[in-house]
One Martini backbone bead per residue (centre of mass of N, CA, C, O) as a GRO file, in nm:
protein
  269
    1MET     BB    1   0.228  -0.049  -0.955
    2GLU     BB    2  -0.068  -0.102  -1.204
    3SER     BB    3  -0.273   0.144  -1.144
    4PHE     BB    4  -0.474   0.268  -1.414
    5ILE     BB    5  -0.587   0.520  -1.616
    6GLN     BB    6  -0.731   0.513  -1.926
    7THR     BB    7  -0.658   0.760  -2.186
    8ASP     BB    8  -0.730   0.995  -2.472
    9ALA     BB    9  -0.599   1.215  -2.358
   10ALA     BB   10  -0.370   1.453  -2.389
   11ILE     BB   11  -0.027   1.328  -2.347
   12ASN     BB   12   0.271   1.477  -2.285
   13PRO     BB   13   0.575   1.541  -2.248
   14GLY     BB   14   0.552   1.695  -1.914
   15ASN     BB   15   0.261   1.606  -1.783
   16SER     BB   16   0.360   1.492  -1.545
   17GLY     BB   17   0.144   1.569  -1.265
   18GLY     BB   18  -0.104   1.627  -1.392
   19ALA     BB   19  -0.436   1.678  -1.454
   20LEU     BB   20  -0.725   1.464  -1.447
   21VAL     BB   21  -1.035   1.558  -1.585
   22ASN     BB   22  -1.357   1.614  -1.599
   23LEU     BB   23  -1.636   1.789  -1.715
   24ASP     BB   24  -1.665   1.905  -1.400
   25GLY     BB   25  -1.357   1.937  -1.280
   26ASN     BB   26  -1.272   1.670  -1.163
   27LEU     BB   27  -1.051   1.481  -0.999
   28VAL     BB   28  -0.921   1.149  -1.126
   29GLY     BB   29  -0.605   1.219  -1.186
   30ILE     BB   30  -0.250   1.152  -1.256
   31ASN     BB   31  -0.035   1.206  -1.482
   32THR     BB   32   0.226   0.967  -1.616
   33ALA     BB   33   0.178   0.827  -1.916
   34ILE     BB   34   0.278   0.692  -2.241
   35ALA     BB   35   0.163   0.511  -2.542
   36SER     BB   36   0.384   0.555  -2.821
   37ARG     BB   37   0.517   0.557  -3.146
   38THR     BB   38   0.607   0.885  -3.147
   39GLY     BB   39   0.592   1.044  -2.847
   40THR     BB   40   0.317   1.150  -2.860
   41TYR     BB   41  -0.033   1.182  -2.801
   42THR     BB   42  -0.055   0.944  -3.002
   43GLY     BB   43  -0.236   0.742  -2.785
   44TYR     BB   44  -0.188   0.632  -2.460
   45GLY     BB   45  -0.306   0.721  -2.143
   46PHE     BB   46  -0.184   0.756  -1.795
   47ALA     BB   47  -0.335   0.742  -1.459
   48VAL     BB   48  -0.352   0.808  -1.135
   49PRO     BB   49  -0.569   0.752  -0.915
   50SER     BB   50  -0.723   0.955  -0.678
   51ASN     BB   51  -0.731   0.753  -0.436
   52ILE     BB   52  -0.422   0.722  -0.425
   53VAL     BB   53  -0.343   1.017  -0.405
   54THR     BB   54  -0.489   1.081  -0.140
   55LYS     BB   55  -0.323   0.890   0.039
   56VAL     BB   56  -0.047   1.018  -0.015
   57VAL     BB   57  -0.113   1.302   0.086
   58GLU     BB   58  -0.193   1.226   0.373
   59ASP     BB   59   0.078   1.104   0.451
   60LEU     BB   60   0.258   1.353   0.402
   61LEU     BB   61   0.110   1.543   0.601
   62LYS     BB   62   0.122   1.350   0.863
   63TYR     BB   63   0.429   1.189   0.820
   64GLY     BB   64   0.627   1.256   0.551
   65LYS     BB   65   0.530   0.965   0.450
   66VAL     BB   66   0.472   0.682   0.286
   67GLN     BB   67   0.241   0.426   0.367
   68ARG     BB   68   0.320   0.070   0.350
   69GLY     BB   69   0.128  -0.193   0.317
   70MET     BB   70   0.211  -0.549   0.374
   71LEU     BB   71   0.206  -0.895   0.302
   72GLY     BB   72   0.462  -1.067   0.181
   73VAL     BB   73   0.426  -1.133  -0.140
   74THR     BB   74   0.410  -1.326  -0.433
   75ILE     BB   75   0.249  -1.266  -0.756
   76ARG     BB   76  -0.024  -1.394  -0.979
   77THR     BB   77  -0.221  -1.408  -1.238
   78MET     BB   78  -0.482  -1.590  -1.315
   79ASP     BB   79  -0.468  -1.852  -1.564
   80SER     BB   80  -0.463  -2.111  -1.778
   81ASN     BB   81  -0.153  -2.146  -1.780
   82LEU     BB   82  -0.112  -2.151  -1.471
   83ALA     BB   83  -0.300  -2.388  -1.414
   84ARG     BB   84  -0.132  -2.593  -1.575
   85GLU     BB   85   0.139  -2.551  -1.430
   86LYS     BB   86  -0.005  -2.620  -1.132
   87ASP     BB   87  -0.237  -2.825  -1.148
   88VAL     BB   88  -0.516  -2.653  -1.155
   89ASP     BB   89  -0.799  -2.509  -1.120
   90PHE     BB   90  -0.957  -2.258  -1.252
   91THR     BB   91  -0.929  -1.934  -1.085
   92LYS     BB   92  -1.043  -1.625  -1.018
   93GLY     BB   93  -0.730  -1.460  -0.941
   94VAL     BB   94  -0.453  -1.473  -0.699
   95TRP     BB   95  -0.142  -1.605  -0.697
   96ILE     BB   96   0.063  -1.757  -0.454
   97GLU     BB   97   0.397  -1.806  -0.480
   98GLN     BB   98   0.508  -1.645  -0.217
   99VAL     BB   99   0.608  -1.648   0.134
  100GLY     BB  100   0.734  -1.467   0.362
  101GLU     BB  101   0.932  -1.460   0.617
  102ASN     BB  102   0.755  -1.324   0.869
  103SER     BB  103   0.504  -1.235   0.743
  104ALA     BB  104   0.189  -1.129   0.744
  105ALA     BB  105   0.072  -1.368   0.586
  106GLY     BB  106   0.216  -1.597   0.739
  107LYS     BB  107   0.095  -1.530   1.024
  108ALA     BB  108  -0.210  -1.584   0.909
  109GLY     BB  109  -0.175  -1.859   0.698
  110ILE     BB  110  -0.061  -1.810   0.436
  111LYS     BB  111   0.000  -1.986   0.124
  112SER     BB  112   0.142  -2.143  -0.111
  113GLY     BB  113  -0.126  -2.165  -0.360
  114ASP     BB  114  -0.302  -1.956  -0.305
  115ILE     BB  115  -0.622  -1.788  -0.386
  116VAL     BB  116  -0.717  -1.467  -0.434
  117LEU     BB  117  -1.051  -1.332  -0.438
  118GLU     BB  118  -1.061  -1.134  -0.176
  119VAL     BB  119  -1.079  -0.791  -0.033
  120ASN     BB  120  -1.302  -0.679   0.166
  121GLY     BB  121  -1.517  -0.790  -0.072
  122SER     BB  122  -1.317  -0.746  -0.308
  123GLU     BB  123  -1.229  -0.823  -0.605
  124THR     BB  124  -0.930  -1.027  -0.731
  125ALA     BB  125  -0.848  -1.082  -1.062
  126THR     BB  126  -0.577  -0.917  -1.019
  127SER     BB  127  -0.280  -0.800  -0.923
  128PRO     BB  128  -0.331  -0.490  -0.942
  129ARG     BB  129  -0.586  -0.499  -0.763
  130LEU     BB  130  -0.450  -0.596  -0.508
  131GLN     BB  131  -0.241  -0.366  -0.490
  132GLU     BB  132  -0.445  -0.133  -0.471
  133ILE     BB  133  -0.579  -0.210  -0.206
  134ILE     BB  134  -0.319  -0.221  -0.029
  135ALA     BB  135  -0.225   0.078  -0.096
  136GLY     BB  136  -0.473   0.192   0.096
  137LYS     BB  137  -0.288   0.096   0.325
  138ARG     BB  138  -0.153   0.043   0.652
  139PRO     BB  139   0.029  -0.018   0.896
  140GLY     BB  140  -0.197  -0.218   1.106
  141ASP     BB  141  -0.391  -0.302   0.913
  142GLU     BB  142  -0.688  -0.489   0.855
  143VAL     BB  143  -0.743  -0.775   0.645
  144SER     BB  144  -0.968  -0.962   0.432
  145LEU     BB  145  -0.908  -1.292   0.306
  146LEU     BB  146  -1.021  -1.464   0.023
  147VAL     BB  147  -0.951  -1.809  -0.028
  148SER     BB  148  -0.819  -2.069  -0.232
  149ARG     BB  149  -0.793  -2.415  -0.102
  150ASP     BB  150  -0.828  -2.698  -0.247
  151GLY     BB  151  -1.126  -2.577  -0.343
  152LYS     BB  152  -1.148  -2.403  -0.078
  153GLU     BB  153  -1.289  -2.162   0.120
  154ARG     BB  154  -1.102  -1.901   0.296
  155GLU     BB  155  -1.048  -1.697   0.589
  156PHE     BB  156  -0.827  -1.410   0.647
  157LYS     BB  157  -0.644  -1.228   0.889
  158VAL     BB  158  -0.449  -0.932   0.812
  159VAL     BB  159  -0.165  -0.764   0.937
  160LEU     BB  160  -0.005  -0.513   0.827
  161GLU     BB  161   0.323  -0.426   0.710
  162ASN     BB  162   0.626  -0.315   0.683
  163ALA     BB  163   0.947  -0.336   0.555
  164ASN     BB  164   1.044  -0.417   0.868
  165GLY     BB  165   0.810  -0.604   1.006
  166THR     BB  166   0.604  -0.387   1.111
  167THR     BB  167   0.328  -0.170   1.243
  168LYS     BB  168   0.473   0.084   1.206
  169LEU     BB  169   0.483   0.420   1.166
  170VAL     BB  170   0.674   0.621   0.946
  171LYS     BB  171   0.844   0.905   1.038
  172LYS     BB  172   0.961   1.199   0.944
  173GLU     BB  173   1.204   1.385   1.033
  174LYS     BB  174   1.210   1.728   1.118
  175LYS     BB  175   1.501   1.739   1.153
  176GLU     BB  176   1.746   1.842   0.945
  177ILE     BB  177   1.988   1.662   1.030
  178LEU     BB  178   1.849   1.383   0.974
  179ASN     BB  179   1.800   1.433   0.672
  180LEU     BB  180   2.103   1.473   0.597
  181LEU     BB  181   2.190   1.175   0.661
  182GLY     BB  182   1.993   0.959   0.525
  183ALA     BB  183   1.772   0.828   0.748
  184ASP     BB  184   1.609   0.579   0.930
  185PHE     BB  185   1.505   0.606   1.266
  186GLU     BB  186   1.508   0.388   1.568
  187ASN     BB  187   1.432   0.279   1.849
  188LEU     BB  188   1.537   0.038   2.034
  189ASP     BB  189   1.446  -0.262   2.090
  190LYS     BB  190   1.404  -0.419   2.389
  191ASP     BB  191   1.482  -0.711   2.312
  192LEU     BB  192   1.749  -0.637   2.167
  193ALA     BB  193   1.879  -0.485   2.400
  194GLU     BB  194   1.888  -0.729   2.590
  195LYS     BB  195   2.055  -0.917   2.407
  196LEU     BB  196   2.301  -0.680   2.393
  197ASN     BB  197   2.326  -0.522   2.658
  198LEU     BB  198   2.137  -0.256   2.636
  199ASP     BB  199   2.010   0.087   2.733
  200GLY     BB  200   2.013   0.163   2.428
  201GLY     BB  201   1.930   0.311   2.101
  202VAL     BB  202   1.994   0.352   1.736
  203GLN     BB  203   1.838   0.248   1.445
  204VAL     BB  204   1.911   0.167   1.109
  205ASN     BB  205   1.663   0.104   0.871
  206LYS     BB  206   1.720   0.330   0.636
  207LEU     BB  207   1.875   0.427   0.327
  208TYR     BB  208   1.982   0.733   0.179
  209PRO     BB  209   2.074   0.993   0.031
  210GLY     BB  210   2.374   1.094   0.212
  211LYS     BB  211   2.611   1.111   0.443
  212ILE     BB  212   2.626   0.813   0.526
  213LYS     BB  213   2.633   0.681   0.239
  214LYS     BB  214   2.873   0.857   0.122
  215GLU     BB  215   3.097   0.837   0.392
  216THR     BB  216   3.008   0.539   0.462
  217GLN     BB  217   2.958   0.174   0.570
  218ILE     BB  218   2.684   0.176   0.663
  219ARG     BB  219   2.430  -0.044   0.761
  220GLU     BB  220   2.150  -0.180   0.782
  221GLY     BB  221   2.100  -0.217   1.148
  222PHE     BB  222   2.254  -0.019   1.285
  223ILE     BB  223   2.371   0.064   1.624
  224ILE     BB  224   2.360   0.351   1.801
  225THR     BB  225   2.554   0.458   2.104
  226HIS     BB  226   2.770   0.676   1.991
  227ILE     BB  227   2.867   1.035   1.981
  228ASP     BB  228   3.154   1.156   2.046
  229GLY     BB  229   3.121   0.975   2.328
  230LYS     BB  230   2.815   1.003   2.341
  231ARG     BB  231   2.533   0.894   2.474
  232VAL     BB  232   2.271   0.712   2.296
  233LYS     BB  233   1.907   0.619   2.328
  234ASP     BB  234   1.775   0.815   2.107
  235VAL     BB  235   1.674   1.017   1.853
  236GLU     BB  236   1.693   1.280   2.014
  237ASP     BB  237   1.994   1.254   2.082
  238VAL     BB  238   2.103   1.272   1.796
  239ALA     BB  239   1.994   1.554   1.733
  240ASP     BB  240   2.128   1.707   1.969
  241VAL     BB  241   2.430   1.641   1.902
  242LEU     BB  242   2.405   1.750   1.579
  243GLU     BB  243   2.265   2.025   1.538
  244ASN     BB  244   2.557   2.218   1.584
  245LYS     BB  245   2.751   2.062   1.422
  246LYS     BB  246   3.106   2.061   1.331
  247GLY     BB  247   3.260   1.861   1.128
  248GLY     BB  248   3.356   1.589   1.277
  249VAL     BB  249   3.222   1.244   1.309
  250MET     BB  250   3.174   0.989   1.567
  251ILE     BB  251   3.058   0.654   1.533
  252GLU     BB  252   2.911   0.421   1.762
  253GLY     BB  253   2.855   0.054   1.734
  254VAL     BB  254   2.619  -0.210   1.643
  255TYR     BB  255   2.528  -0.516   1.553
  256GLU     BB  256   2.322  -0.791   1.593
  257ASP     BB  257   2.597  -0.976   1.637
  258GLY     BB  258   2.788  -0.760   1.822
  259SER     BB  259   2.952  -0.595   1.637
  260LYS     BB  260   3.194  -0.346   1.642
  261TYR     BB  261   3.180   0.006   1.525
  262TYR     BB  262   3.345   0.272   1.334
  263TYR     BB  263   3.239   0.602   1.222
  264ALA     BB  264   3.317   0.864   0.976
  265PHE     BB  265   3.222   1.216   0.932
  266GLY     BB  266   3.116   1.520   0.771
  267LEU     BB  267   3.017   1.852   0.857
  268ASP     BB  268   2.907   2.126   0.746
  269SER     BB  269   2.949   2.471   0.825
   0.00000   0.00000   0.00000
């Protein structure tokens, strides 16, 4: 995201994360960066707007993680050069360069070559403006996009999705052991379970620095079915099995192509 408040208030290295306030003492942004020839405050300062900060804080307090609603497109700000390149009439808005396969935008009917004019009635003259509006939404939220296609305006309703292509809100697991593993876990989808002939399991949706990434070759998408020979059907089972575990751990499971794998790692005593 490139949505910033530009300020000439003094921002020095080390001020990142500090408050940008107005004359009434109201928080208007969080200091983030400077553009300076000398590296000192003589230059331009940039701060994240408080409306974005508020949404991030709310997400962290409620879910433990920031919730990112996504359209699933690549975009460019429309200008005269882009209009000539694409051989279209110049229209003030955001050019849709590509639409991801099975993305939220694609499911709603958005196509490559569309020009986004408004989101929920707010003009989107630049790519950062479009990103800012979407950044204030969560997976599952519906937005109304006014687009120009072949010179005609059309409106589309888009239900935003997360990075995994679903509308689910991703909560950070509260149990310390799951955070130590360094992964986002989700109960296995019923349709996928039926396809793989499983009566449950836990899928690794995303990996972060942690035990799993450091000590195993597990890839995102792996479905855990057993831990130390014990059957696990949901995330709660994984936490229960590992809660007071010490020493080596053996994980058994499959990938979506049905291939079975075993992985081992150690838990500190």
